[in-house]
C-alpha positions in Angstrom: -60.2 -117.0 18.5 -57.7 -119.4 17.0 -54.6 -117.7 15.6 -54.4 -117.9 11.8 -51.5 -119.4 9.8 -49.4 -116.5 8.6 -47.7 -115.9 5.3 -44.8 -113.4 5.1 -44.1 -111.7 1.7 -40.9 -109.7 1.7 -40.0 -106.7 -0.5 -43.4 -106.2 -2.2 -43.2 -103.2 -4.5 -45.6 -100.4 -5.3 -45.2 -97.3 -7.4 -46.2 -93.8 -6.2 -47.9 -91.3 -8.5 -44.4 -89.9 -9.5 -43.0 -93.3 -10.3 -40.9 -94.0 -7.2 -40.9 -97.6 -6.0 -41.6 -98.2 -2.3 -41.0 -101.6 -0.7 -42.9 -103.3 2.0 -43.1 -106.6 3.9 -46.6 -108.1 4.2 -47.7 -110.4 7.0 -51.1 -111.9 6.3 -53.3 -114.9 7.0 -52.8 -117.6 4.5 -56.4 -117.7 3.2 -59.2 -115.1 3.0 -59.6 -111.4 2.7 -59.0 -109.1 5.7 -58.7 -105.4 6.7 -55.3 -103.9 6.3 -53.1 -102.5 9.1 -50.4 -100.3 7.5 -47.4 -98.7 9.0 -44.8 -96.5 7.1 -41.5 -95.9 8.8 -37.9 -94.7 8.2 -36.2 -97.1 10.5 -36.3 -100.3 8.3 -39.2 -102.6 7.8 -36.9 -105.4 8.9 -36.4 -104.3 12.5 -38.0 -101.0 13.1 -41.2 -102.0 15.0 -39.9 -101.5 18.5 -43.2 -101.6 20.4 -45.4 -103.9 18.3 -45.1 -107.2 16.5 -46.6 -107.5 13.0 -47.1 -111.3 13.4 -49.4 -110.9 16.4 -51.6 -108.4 14.5 -51.7 -110.7 11.5 -52.6 -113.7 13.6 -55.6 -111.7 14.8 -57.0 -111.5 11.3 -55.3 -108.5 9.6 -53.1 -107.9 6.5 -50.2 -106.1 8.1 -48.0 -104.0 5.8 -44.7 -102.6 7.0 -43.3 -100.2 4.4 -40.0 -98.3 4.2 -40.8 -94.7 3.4 -39.3 -92.9 0.4 -35.5 -92.8 0.4 -35.0 -95.2 3.3 -33.6 -98.7 3.3 -35.2 -100.7 0.5 -37.4 -97.9 -0.9 -36.2 -95.7 -3.8 -36.2 -91.9 -3.9 -34.7 -89.1 -1.9 -35.4 -88.8 1.8 -36.2 -85.4 3.3 -38.2 -85.8 6.6 -41.9 -85.9 6.0 -41.9 -84.1 2.7 -43.5 -86.9 0.7 -45.5 -88.6 3.4 -49.0 -87.2 2.7 -49.0 -88.1 -1.0 -47.1 -91.4 -0.5 -49.4 -92.3 2.3 -52.5 -91.7 0.1 -51.0 -93.8 -2.7 -50.0 -96.6 -0.4 -53.4 -96.8 1.2 -55.2 -97.1 -2.1 -52.7 -99.7 -3.3 -53.1 -101.7 0.0 -56.9 -101.6 -0.1 -56.9 -103.2 -3.5 -54.5 -106.1 -2.9 -56.2 -109.5 -3.6 -56.2 -110.5 0.0 -57.5 -107.1 1.4 -61.1 -106.4 1.9 -60.9 -102.7 1.1 -60.6 -101.0 4.5 -57.4 -99.7 6.0 -56.1 -98.7 9.4 -52.7 -97.3 10.3 -50.5 -97.7 13.4 -47.1 -96.7 14.5 -45.0 -94.6 16.9 -43.1 -91.3 16.6 -42.1 -90.7 12.9 -44.5 -93.5 11.9 -47.1 -92.0 14.1 -46.9 -88.8 12.2 -47.0 -90.6 8.8 -50.5 -91.6 9.9 -51.6 -88.0 10.6 -50.2 -86.8 7.2 -52.0 -89.7 5.5 -55.2 -88.8 7.2 -55.2 -85.2 5.8 -54.6 -86.7 2.3 -58.3 -87.8 2.3 -57.9 -91.4 1.2 -61.4 -92.8 1.5 -60.2 -96.3 2.4 -58.6 -95.1 5.6 -61.0 -95.8 8.5 -59.0 -95.5 11.7 -55.5 -94.6 12.9 -53.5 -95.2 16.1 -50.7 -92.6 16.3 -48.5 -93.2 19.4 -46.4 -90.3 20.6 -46.8 -88.4 17.3 -46.4 -84.7 16.5 -48.7 -82.4 14.5 -46.2 -80.2 12.7 -42.5 -80.1 11.9 -41.5 -76.6 12.8 -42.5 -76.6 16.5 -40.9 -80.0 17.0 -37.4 -79.3 15.7 -36.7 -75.8 14.8 -39.3 -73.6 16.5 -40.2 -74.7 20.0 -41.7 -71.3 21.0 -38.8 -69.9 19.0 -36.1 -72.2 20.2 -34.4 -75.0 18.3 -34.7 -78.5 19.8 -30.9 -78.9 19.4 -30.3 -82.2 21.0 -33.1 -83.9 19.2 -32.3 -82.5 15.8 -28.6 -83.4 16.1 -28.7 -86.9 17.6 -31.9 -88.1 15.8 -30.3 -87.3 12.4 -26.8 -88.6 13.5 -28.0 -91.9 15.0 -31.2 -92.8 13.3 -31.0 -91.2 9.8 -27.4 -90.8 8.7 -26.1 -94.4 8.7 -28.6 -95.6 6.1 -28.1 -92.5 4.0 -24.4 -93.4 3.9 -24.9 -97.1 3.1 -27.3 -96.3 0.3 -24.3 -94.9 -1.6 -22.9 -98.4 -2.0 -21.8 -101.6 -0.3 -21.8 -101.4 3.5 -18.2 -102.8 3.5 -17.1 -99.7 1.6 -18.3 -97.4 4.3 -17.2 -99.2 7.5 -14.9 -96.3 8.4 -17.6 -93.7 8.0 -20.1 -95.8 10.0 -17.5 -96.3 12.8 -17.1 -92.5 12.8 -20.8 -92.1 13.6 -20.4 -94.4 16.6 -17.4 -92.5 17.8 -19.2 -89.2 17.5 -22.2 -90.6 19.5 -19.7 -91.7 22.2 -18.5 -88.1 22.4 -21.8 -86.5 21.8 -21.7 -84.3 25.0 -18.6 -82.5 23.7 -20.1 -82.2 20.2 -23.1 -80.4 21.5 -20.8 -77.5 22.3 -19.8 -77.0 18.7 -21.1 -74.0 16.8 -22.3 -72.8 14.4 -24.8 -75.7 14.1 -25.1 -75.6 10.3 -21.4 -76.7 10.2 -21.8 -79.5 12.8 -19.0 -81.8 11.9 -20.5 -85.2 12.8 -23.0 -84.8 10.0 -21.7 -82.2 7.7 -18.3 -83.9 7.2 -20.0 -87.0 5.7 -21.7 -85.1 2.9 -24.6 -87.5 3.0 -27.3 -85.3 4.5 -27.8 -81.9 2.9 -31.2 -81.3 4.5 -29.6 -81.2 8.0 -28.3 -77.6 7.6 -30.8 -76.5 5.0 -33.8 -77.1 7.2 -32.2 -75.5 10.3 -31.8 -72.2 8.3 -35.4 -72.1 7.0 -37.7 -69.7 8.9 -40.8 -71.2 10.4 -43.0 -69.2 8.0 -41.3 -70.7 4.9 -43.6 -72.4 2.4 -41.6 -75.7 2.8 -43.3 -76.4 6.2 -46.9 -76.0 4.9 -46.9 -79.4 3.3 -45.7 -81.0 6.6 -48.3 -79.6 9.0 -51.4 -81.3 10.3 -51.9 -78.6 12.9 -53.0 -76.2 10.2 -55.1 -78.8 8.4 -57.1 -80.5 11.2 -60.3 -80.0 9.3 -59.0 -82.6 6.9 -58.5 -85.3 9.5 -61.8 -87.2 9.4 -61.0 -90.6 10.9 -61.0 -91.6 14.6 -57.6 -91.9 16.3 -56.3 -93.8 19.3 -53.7 -91.4 20.7 -51.1 -92.6 23.2 -48.8 -90.2 25.0 -46.3 -89.9 27.9 -46.0 -87.2 30.5 -42.2 -87.1 29.7 -42.5 -87.6 26.0 -41.1 -85.0 23.6 -44.4 -84.9 21.6 -46.8 -84.8 24.6 -48.5 -81.5 23.7 -48.8 -82.5 20.0 -50.4 -85.8 20.8 -52.9 -84.1 23.1 -53.7 -81.6 20.4 -54.3 -84.4 17.9 -56.7 -86.0 20.2 -58.5 -82.8 21.0 -59.1 -82.1 17.3 -60.9 -85.4 16.8 -62.7 -85.5 20.1 -64.2 -82.0 19.8 -65.4 -82.9 16.3 -67.1 -86.1 17.5 -64.9 -88.5 15.6 -64.6 -90.9 18.5 -60.9 -90.3 19.4 -59.4 -91.8 22.6 -56.4 -90.5 24.6 -54.1 -92.5 26.9 -51.4 -90.8 28.8 -48.9 -92.7 30.9 -45.8 -91.6 33.0 -43.6 -92.6 30.1 -40.7 -91.2 28.0 -40.5 -91.7 24.3 -41.2 -95.3 23.4 -40.6 -96.5 26.9 -43.8 -97.9 28.4 -42.4 -99.5 31.6 -42.7 -98.5 35.2 -39.0 -97.4 35.6 -38.8 -93.9 34.0 -35.8 -91.7 34.6 -35.0 -91.9 38.3 -38.5 -93.0 39.5 -40.4 -96.2 39.8 -44.1 -95.6 39.0 -45.1 -99.1 40.3 -46.4 -102.0 38.3 -49.5 -100.0 37.4 -47.4 -98.1 34.8 -47.0 -101.4 32.8 -50.6 -101.4 31.9 -49.9 -101.0 28.2 -46.5 -102.7 27.8 -45.9 -105.8 25.8 -49.0 -107.9 25.1 -51.3 -105.1 26.5 -50.1 -102.7 23.8 -51.2 -105.2 21.1 -54.5 -105.7 23.0 -55.5 -102.1 23.1 -54.7 -101.7 19.4 -56.6 -104.8 18.4 -59.7 -103.7 20.4 -59.5 -100.3 18.6 -59.1 -101.8 15.1 -61.6 -104.7 15.6 -64.2 -102.0 16.4 -63.5 -99.6 13.6 -62.4 -102.0 10.9 -64.5 -105.2 11.7 -67.5 -103.7 13.5 -66.9 -105.5 16.8 -68.7 -104.3 19.8 -66.7 -102.6 22.6 -67.5 -101.8 26.2 -68.4 -98.2 26.7 -65.4 -96.3 28.0 -64.5 -92.7 28.7 -62.5 -90.8 26.2 -59.4 -90.1 28.4 -57.4 -92.5 30.5 -54.5 -90.9 32.3 -51.9 -91.9 34.9 -51.8 -89.7 38.0 -48.2 -89.7 39.1 -47.6 -89.5 42.9 -50.7 -91.5 43.5 -49.4 -93.9 40.7 -52.8 -94.9 39.5 -54.9 -94.7 36.4 -57.9 -92.4 36.2 -60.4 -91.6 33.5 -62.3 -88.6 32.3 -64.9 -87.7 29.6 -62.9 -84.8 28.2 -59.6 -83.0 28.1 -58.9 -80.8 30.0 -60.9 -82.4 32.8 -64.3 -80.9 33.3 -63.7 -80.4 37.1 -60.5 -78.4 36.7 -60.0 -75.2 38.7 -57.1 -73.1 37.3 -55.3 -71.7 40.2 -52.4 -69.2 40.1 -49.6 -69.6 42.6 -47.8 -66.3 42.7 -44.0 -65.7 43.0 -42.7 -64.0 46.2 -39.3 -63.1 47.5 -37.2 -60.4 49.2 -35.1 -60.2 46.1 -32.9 -63.3 46.7 -34.7 -66.2 45.1 -31.5 -67.5 43.5 -30.9 -71.2 44.2 -33.2 -73.5 46.3 -31.6 -72.0 49.4 -32.9 -68.5 48.5 -36.0 -66.8 49.8 -38.3 -67.5 46.8 -41.8 -68.5 47.8 -45.1 -69.6 46.1 -48.4 -68.3 47.4 -52.0 -68.3 46.3 -52.3 -64.7 47.6 -52.1 -61.8 45.1 -48.9 -59.8 45.6 -49.3 -56.4 47.2 -47.2 -53.3 46.9 -44.0 -52.8 45.0 -42.1 -55.8 46.1 -38.4 -56.6 45.3 -37.6 -58.1 41.9 -35.1 -61.0 41.5 -32.0 -60.8 39.4 -29.7 -63.3 37.6 -27.2 -63.3 34.8 -27.6 -65.7 31.9 -24.3 -66.6 30.2 -24.8 -68.5 26.9 -21.4 -70.0 27.3 -22.4 -71.6 30.6 -26.0 -72.6 30.0 -28.1 -74.5 32.5 -27.7 -78.2 31.6 -30.7 -80.3 30.7 -31.7 -82.6 33.5 -34.4 -85.0 32.5 -37.7 -83.9 31.0 -39.3 -84.6 27.7 -36.0 -84.9 25.8 -35.0 -87.0 22.9 -31.3 -86.9 22.6 -28.2 -88.9 23.6 -25.7 -88.2 26.3 -25.6 -87.7 30.0 -28.9 -86.0 30.2 -31.3 -88.9 30.7 -34.9 -88.1 29.9 -37.9 -88.4 32.4 -37.9 -87.4 36.0 -34.6 -86.6 37.7 -33.6 -85.1 41.0 -33.1 -81.3 40.4 -31.7 -80.6 43.9 -28.0 -80.3 42.8 -28.9 -78.2 39.7 -30.9 -75.8 41.9 -27.7 -74.6 43.5 -26.9 -72.6 40.4 -27.1 -68.8 40.9 -28.8 -68.4 37.5 -31.8 -70.5 38.6 -34.5 -68.8 40.6 -36.6 -71.1 42.9 -40.0 -70.3 44.2 -41.3 -73.0 46.7 -44.7 -73.5 48.4 -45.3 -74.5 52.0 -45.7 -78.3 52.6 -49.2 -79.5 51.8 -51.3 -80.6 54.7 -53.3 -83.0 52.4 -52.8 -84.3 48.9 -53.7 -82.2 45.9 -54.2 -83.4 42.3 -52.9 -81.3 39.5 -54.0 -82.6 36.0 -54.1 -80.6 32.8 -52.3 -77.8 30.9 -49.7 -75.8 32.9 -48.4 -72.3 32.1 -46.3 -69.6 33.7 -47.1 -65.9 33.4 -43.7 -64.1 33.8 -43.1 -60.4 34.0 -39.5 -59.9 33.1 -37.0 -57.4 31.8 -33.7 -58.0 30.0 -30.8 -55.9 28.8 -30.3 -58.2 25.8 -31.6 -57.6 22.3 -33.2 -61.1 22.4 -33.1 -63.8 25.1 -34.9 -66.8 26.5 -36.9 -67.5 29.6 -37.5 -71.0 30.9 -39.8 -72.4 33.6 -39.9 -75.8 35.3 -42.5 -77.3 37.6 -41.0 -79.5 40.4 -42.5 -81.9 43.1 -40.3 -81.5 46.2 -40.5 -84.4 48.7 -40.0 -83.9 52.5 -36.4 -85.3 52.2 -35.6 -82.5 49.6 -35.7 -84.8 46.5 -37.0 -82.6 43.7 -38.4 -84.3 40.7 -39.2 -82.3 37.5 -42.8 -82.6 36.2 -43.0 -80.2 33.3 -41.0 -77.5 31.7 -41.1 -74.9 28.9 -39.2 -72.2 27.1 -39.9 -69.0 25.2 -37.7 -67.0 22.9 -38.2 -63.4 23.8 -37.3 -59.9 22.4 -36.9 -56.6 24.2 -38.2 -53.1 23.5 -35.2 -50.8 23.1 -34.8 -47.0 23.3 -31.4 -45.4 22.8 -29.8 -48.9 23.1 -31.3 -49.6 26.5 -34.1 -52.1 27.3 -37.0 -50.1 28.6 -40.0 -52.3 29.1 -41.1 -54.9 31.5 -42.8 -57.5 29.3 -45.2 -60.3 30.1 -44.2 -63.7 28.8 -46.5 -66.7 28.8 -44.5 -69.9 29.0 -46.3 -73.1 28.0 -45.2 -76.1 30.2 -47.5 -78.4 28.2 -49.4 -80.7 30.6 -49.0 -82.9 33.6 -50.9 -85.2 36.0 -49.4 -85.4 39.5 -50.8 -85.8 43.0 -48.8 -83.7 45.4 -48.8 -85.9 48.5 -49.1 -84.7 52.1 -45.8 -83.0 53.2 -44.7 -82.4 49.6 -44.1 -78.9 48.1 -44.5 -77.2 44.7 -41.4 -75.5 43.3 -41.1 -73.4 40.2 -37.6 -72.8 38.6 -37.1 -69.8 36.4 -34.0 -69.4 34.3 -32.9 -68.8 30.7 -31.5 -72.0 29.2 -32.0 -75.8 29.0 -29.0 -77.2 27.1 -28.6 -79.3 25.0 -32.4 -79.9 24.8 -32.7 -76.3 23.4 -30.1 -74.2 21.7 -28.8 -71.4 24.0 -29.8 -68.0 23.0 -26.7 -65.9 22.3 -28.6 -62.7 23.4 -27.3 -60.9 20.3 -30.5 -61.1 18.2 -28.8 -63.8 16.2 -28.6 -67.6 16.6 -25.9 -70.2 17.2 -27.3 -71.8 14.1 -25.1 -69.6 12.0 -22.9 -67.6 14.4 -20.6 -68.1 17.4 -20.9 -64.6 18.9 -22.7 -64.2 22.3 -23.0 -61.8 25.2 -24.4 -62.3 28.8 -27.9 -61.1 29.5 -28.9 -59.5 32.9 -32.4 -60.7 33.7 -34.9 -59.1 36.1 -38.0 -61.0 37.3 -40.9 -59.0 38.8 -43.6 -60.2 41.1 -45.3 -57.2 42.6 -48.9 -56.0 42.6 -48.5 -54.5 39.1 -46.6 -57.5 37.8 -48.0 -60.7 39.4 -45.7 -63.4 38.0 -47.2 -66.8 38.7 -47.7 -70.4 37.6 -51.2 -71.5 36.8 -52.0 -75.0 37.9 -55.0 -77.1 36.9 -56.2 -78.3 40.3 -58.8 -81.1 40.2 -61.6 -80.6 42.7 
């Protein structure tokens, strides 16, 4: 098909139902009427599309609208994350569908924040919206930032607001030239971000609070997850209102992996025709080089022009009625084997959930300890493992599905040096005699006791190569509480830690390792063990943790093994 001549209209205004003016750039073919592809983002319509080009979509026969959300860049109003996106999305869809060069049908696309604006627009019920393509998008606000199984995603919350949100909020107060010193201060704080992570309480975090330009930063951290504010920001609790098919693209090391999968599962189970693609990627990085690993050129399958191609195939089908080749609903990248595989459903139909039980003689501390993994149920009393968790010396984040600045690069990183810490228990399998595929949701069932009023437990799944290199695959955290009697913790409690999902082929000679600890900083805020939080306090005490793995308390990791 010959590319169409494109017209670009800048700063096209529309008014929301409450009278706020939102601004958009529109890329469209010079003549005719076409379906609309809409994206709504907070990162500036001028340069915010970091994975797609609006011109390419327009040349393929679409009216492409790139809109600044309320309170950002050229759009008026006050910005508070996501609070207006459902209603503003509805209003924008109806406005877009009735433009003189639009044919009345609308699709939405975008990544991260502008992936979630699609989900929120979908629950608004705009009848003109026919398909969406949310890439690496969440399904709620609370369990992304301030309630990840009880923990605060500290690094994400602090650096996303500091780097991506704050500069524009400052410059909206007047001429950029008048705020050069304040903007330079942000750059200096980002350069020193690792030291700033240590500052507490978080509601007084100087890099943001000192500017006076972002009141919501502290306010939202203090809101409990059950506060009514969050109800208008959740799709997870309104899935029945999402009635359009979605193309969902995720990464095994993305901070929104489990949310993207949940978004797909909702539509797929309801027969909406959703698709799910999961690569070995981190957030917005679709290349083969992720963290400290090279996943081969196969991982580039959806980078650059191929990302446009998969989107155009999706929208041509749903907005233009084009025929598409029959394809299975799930396409996933199996790490280790470094190849793409497909499935009709998620989790995969041929999954065998297999527990690998923890064993030791009471000395599983560090990778040099005696911690083992076995598929045999434990027998007898067994010896528990012990470690001390000190909130003032938390286990540092080392890769994973992070989204923050600093030394802690996201993705797969070698854990070997970190595993020499005494506050990390390591349970390792024997080397595999043949390869084994693990694809699907992963969880740890942990029987533990603590002397703290409240504490955290973390778990990490690791692929250990014959040379000792230990790459992280998945991890999780849970904020726990103890049962007390006369001031002493009494009960051994069972904690289920969600490690989200993974696809990895453990090659011949490789081993599975599970790390158990109580912190992952600065990805998550350290638990002060006092019953309070570093959000609004600085006090902390050490916690003495006991991990059980006997016949009565069979701690284990449950792996989805593909037959």
